[in-house]
PAZAPA-4460 file (N, C-alpha, C; in steps of 0.05 Angstrom, whole numbers, plus 32768, in hexadecimal, padded with zeros to 4 digits):
% residues 114
    n_x    n_y    n_z   ca_x   ca_y   ca_z    c_x    c_y    c_z   seq   type   mol
   8010   7FEE   8000   8002   7FFA   8001   800D   801E   8004     1      L     A
   8009   802D   7FEC   8017   8044   7FF5   800F   805A   8006     2      T     A
   7FFD   8054   8014   7FEB   8066   8027   7FF1   805F   8040     3      D     A
   8000   806D   804F   800B   8058   8061   7FF7   805E   807F     4      T     A
   7FDF   8073   8075   7FD0   8071   8089   7FB4   805A   8085     5      L     A
   7FBA   8051   8073   7FA5   803E   8064   7FAA   8029   806C     6      T     A
   7FCF   8028   8068   7FDA   800B   8073   7FD8   8006   8091     7      H     A
   7FDA   8023   80A3   7FDD   8015   80BA   7FBD   800C   80C7     8      R     A
   7FAA   801B   80BD   7F8E   8017   80C2   7F80   7FF5   80BA     9      L     A
   7F93   7FEA   80A3   7F8C   7FD6   8098   7F97   7FBC   80A1    10      C     A
   7FB3   7FBD   80AA   7FC8   7FAD   80AD   7FB7   7F96   80BD    11      S     A
   7FB3   7FA5   80E0   7FA7   7F97   80F8   7F93   7F80   80EE    12      C     A
   7F81   7F92   80E3   7F67   7F85   80D6   7F69   7F6C   80C8    13      Q     A
   7F76   7F75   80B8   7F78   7F55   80A2   7F8B   7F43   80B2    14      V     A
   7F9C   7F47   80C2   7FAA   7F2D   80C5   7FA6   7F2C   80DF    15      L     A
   7F95   7F38   80ED   7F8F   7F2B   8108   7F76   7F22   810E    16      L     A
   7F71   7F16   811E   7F55   7F02   8127   7F4A   7F0B   813F    17      T     A
   7F38   7F04   8148   7F35   7F08   816E   7F49   7EED   817C    18      P     A
   7F50   7EDA   8170   7F64   7EC9   817F   7F7E   7ED0   817E    19      E     A
   7F7E   7EEC   8173   7F9C   7EF3   816C   7FA1   7F18   8185    20      D     A
   7FBD   7F19   8191   7FB6   7F33   819F   7FD6   7F3D   8194    21      A     A
   7FC6   7F5F   8197   7FE1   7F74   8190   7FE1   7F81   81A6    22      V     A
   7FFE   7F87   81A6   8004   7F90   81C1   8015   7FB0   81B6    23      L     A
   800E   7FC0   81BB   8011   7FE1   81B1   8022   7FF3   81C4    24      S     A
   8032   7FFC   81C1   803E   8015   81CA   8026   8026   81D1    25      D     A
   8025   8032   81E7   8013   8045   81F3   8014   805F   81E5    26      E     A
   802B   8067   81DC   802C   8076   81C7   802F   8079   81AA    27      L     A
   8027   8064   819B   8026   8063   8184   8021   8078   8177    28      N     A
   8022   8078   8165   800E   8094   8149   7FE9   8087   814C    29      H     A
   7FE2   80A5   814E   7FBF   80A2   8157   7FC2   8084   813A    30      A     A
   7FC6   808F   811E   7FBD   8072   810A   7FC5   805B   8109    31      S     A
   7FD3   804B   811C   7FDF   803B   812B   7FC3   8036   813E    32      I     A
   7FBC   803B   814D   7FAE   803E   815F   7F90   8039   8158    33      I     A
   7F8C   8040   813F   7F6F   8043   8137   7F76   802E   8122    34      D     A
   7F87   8020   8118   7F81   8006   8103   7F81   7FF7   811D    35      G     A
   7F95   7FEB   812C   7F90   7FDB   8153   7F6F   7FDE   8156    36      I     A
   7F64   7FF1   8154   7F49   7FF2   8163   7F32   7FEF   8153    37      R     A
   7F3A   7FE9   8139   7F23   7FE0   811D   7F2A   7FB9   8129    38      L     A
   7F44   7FB2   8128   7F46   7F98   8123   7F3B   7F8A   813C    39      C     A
   7F37   7F6C   813D   7F1F   7F5C   814F   7F33   7F4D   8165    40      K     A
   7F50   7F58   8161   7F63   7F4B   8174   7F63   7F51   818E    41      A     A
   7F63   7F43   81A1   7F6D   7F4C   81C0   7F80   7F60   81C4    42      Q     A
   7F7E   7F7A   81C5   7F92   7F93   81CF   7FA1   7F8C   81EE    43      K     A
   7FB8   7F97   81E7   7FC4   7F98   81F8   7FD9   7FBD   81F9    44      Y     A
   7FD5   7FC5   820D   7FE8   7FE1   820A   8004   7FE0   821C    45      R     A
   801B   7FE3   8211   802E   7FE5   822D   8031   7FFD   8226    46      Y     A
   803C   8000   823F   8049   8020   824B   8062   802A   8232    47      R     A
   806B   803E   8234   807A   8043   821B   8098   803B   8220    48      H     A
   80A1   802D   820A   80BD   8027   820B   80BD   8016   8215    49      L     A
   80A7   8003   822C   80B8   7FFE   8242   80B7   7FDE   8241    50      D     A
   80C9   7FD6   823E   80CA   7FBC   8239   80BC   7FA3   824B    51      L     A
   80C7   7FA6   8266   80B9   7F9D   8271   809E   7F8B   827E    52      D     A
   8089   7FAD   8275   806E   7FAC   8271   806D   7F9B   825D    53      D     A
   8076   7FA1   8240   806D   7F8F   8228   806F   7F75   8231    54      L     A
   8085   7F66   8245   808D   7F51   8248   8076   7F47   8256    55      E     A
   8066   7F58   8263   8054   7F4C   827B   803E   7F4D   826E    56      N     A
   8036   7F5E   8252   801D   7F5C   824E   8024   7F41   822F    57      K     A
   803E   7F3C   822C   803D   7F22   821B   803E   7F0A   8227    58      L     A
   8042   7F03   8241   8035   7EF0   824C   8021   7EED   8252    59      K     A
   8018   7F04   8257   7FF2   7F0D   8257   7FE2   7EFD   823D    60      Q     A
   7FEE   7F03   8224   7FEC   7EF6   8211   7FEC   7ED8   8203    61      A     A
   7FFD   7ECD   8213   8008   7EAB   820E   7FF2   7E9E   8200    62      Q     A
   7FD4   7EA4   820D   7FC2   7E90   81FC   7FBA   7E9D   81E1    63      S     A
   7FC6   7EAF   81D9   7FBC   7EB7   81CB   7FC6   7EAB   81A6    64      Q     A
   7FB6   7EAA   8192   7FC4   7E9B   817D   7FDC   7E9F   816E    65      R     A
   7FD9   7EBF   816F   7FEC   7ED6   8167   7FEF   7EE5   8177    66      L     A
   8015   7EF3   817D   8013   7F0B   8183   8025   7F20   8173    67      R     A
   8021   7F36   816F   8023   7F45   8165   802B   7F5A   816C    68      V     A
   803F   7F6A   8176   804D   7F8E   817D   804D   7F9B   8172    69      I     A
   8045   7FAD   8174   8039   7FB9   8166   8053   7FD7   8168    70      V     A
   8060   7FEA   815E   806A   8000   816B   8073   800D   814B    71      T     A
   807A   8024   815E   8082   8036   8142   80A4   803E   8142    72      D     A
   80B1   803D   8137   80D0   803E   8131   80DB   8055   8144    73      G     A
   80D2   806A   8133   80D9   807F   814B   80BC   8093   8150    74      V     A
   80BD   8090   8164   80A2   80A4   816A   80A2   80C1   8164    75      F     A
   808E   80C9   8153   8088   80E9   814D   8085   80F7   815B    76      S     A
   8084   80FB   8175   807B   8107   8185   809A   811A   8197    77      M     A
   80A2   80FD   8199   80BB   8108   81AE   80D2   8100   819D    78      D     A
   80C7   80ED   8190   80E7   80E8   8174   80F4   80D3   818A    79      G     A
   80E6   80C2   819F   80F6   80B4   81AB   80F1   8097   8193    80      D     A
   810D   808C   819C   810A   8070   818B   8109   8052   8198    81      V     A
   80FC   803E   818A   80EC   8028   8190   8108   801A   8196    82      A     A
   8105   800A   81B8   811F   7FF7   81B3   8117   7FDE   81A6    83      P     A
   8124   7FE2   818B   8122   7FD0   817B   8124   7FAC   817E    84      L     A
   8143   7FB2   8181   8151   7F9B   8198   8139   7F87   81A0    85      R     A
   8139   7F99   81BE   812A   7F91   81D6   810A   7F88   81CA    86      G     A
   8106   7F98   81BF   80E7   7F8B   81AB   80E7   7F74   819F    87      L     A
   80FF   7F6A   818F   8100   7F53   8186   8109   7F43   8193    88      C     A
   8113   7F48   81A5   8120   7F2E   81BE   8108   7F26   81D2    89      D     A
   80F9   7F35   81D4   80E4   7F2A   81DE   80C6   7F1E   81CF    90      L     A
   80C5   7F29   81B3   80BE   7F1C   819F   80C0   7EFA   8198    91      A     A
   80E2   7EF7   819A   80E8   7EDB   8198   80DE   7ED1   81AF    92      E     A
   80DD   7ED7   81C5   80E3   7ECE   81DF   80CA   7EBC   81DE    93      R     A
   80AC   7ED1   81C9   8095   7ECC   81D9   8086   7EC5   81C3    94      Y     A
   8094   7EBB   81B1   8087   7EBC   8199   8070   7EC9   8188    95      A     A
   8083   7EDF   8182   806E   7EF5   817F   8080   7F02   8165    96      A     A
   8065   7F14   8152   8069   7F20   8142   8079   7F3F   8141    97      L     A
   8083   7F4C   813A   8088   7F67   8139   807F   7F7A   8119    98      V     A
   8072   7F8F   8121   8064   7F9C   8115   8073   7FBF   8113    99      F     A
   8089   7FC1   810C   8093   7FE2   810C   808D   7FF3   80F6   100      I     A
   8082   8002   80FC   8079   801E   80EE   8092   802A   80EB   101      D     A
   80A2   802D   80D3   80B2   8042   80D4   80B5   8062   80C8   102      E     A
   809A   8062   80BE   808B   8080   80B1   809D   8096   80C0   103      C     A
   809C   8097   80D4   80B0   80B2   80E2   80CF   80AD   80E1   104      H     A
   80D6   8097   80E2   80F9   8095   80E1   80FA   809C   80C6   105      A     A
   80F6   80A4   80B7   8106   80A2   809A   8115   80C2   809B   106      T     A
   8120   80BF   809B   8136   80D6   8095   8138   80E8   80B0   107      G     A
   8138   80D4   80C0   8143   80DB   80DF   8151   80CB   80F0   108      F     A
   8159   80B5   80E6   816F   80AE   80E6   817C   80A9   80D2   109      L     A
   8196   8095   80E4   81AA   8094   80CE   81C2   80A8   80CA   110      G     A
   81D7   80AA   80A9   81EC   80B7   80A4   81E5   80C9   80A0   111      E     A
   81C2   80D6   8092   81BB   80E8   8089   81A3   80F8   809A   112      R     A
   81A4   80E8   80AB   8185   80F0   80B9   8194   8101   80D1   113      G     A
   8190   80FF   80F1   8196   810C   80FF   81B9   8113   8104   114      R     A
***
């Protein structure tokens, strides 16, 4: 999809069922949150960038068929960068998928970024 708003709104609806869980950073972009609200999966919100809270939510979601951790790569309001290595380590430990929205990271990180 070329429209990122459409992509965010549709992804969770198409991929997740009531037997699944989506775990979202509490400060994700509004369009991500709207997409999550529209899907039928069980919803868990973890404290911003808090891997311990995310791990507790992952433990709670273990009975779900799929678990998907959803985060912005860079949070547009504060410029916080998601701890991707830690997120991926937890995803591996709890057999979860990771969905990263990199929309706000473009031009922000890397050699020609900040």
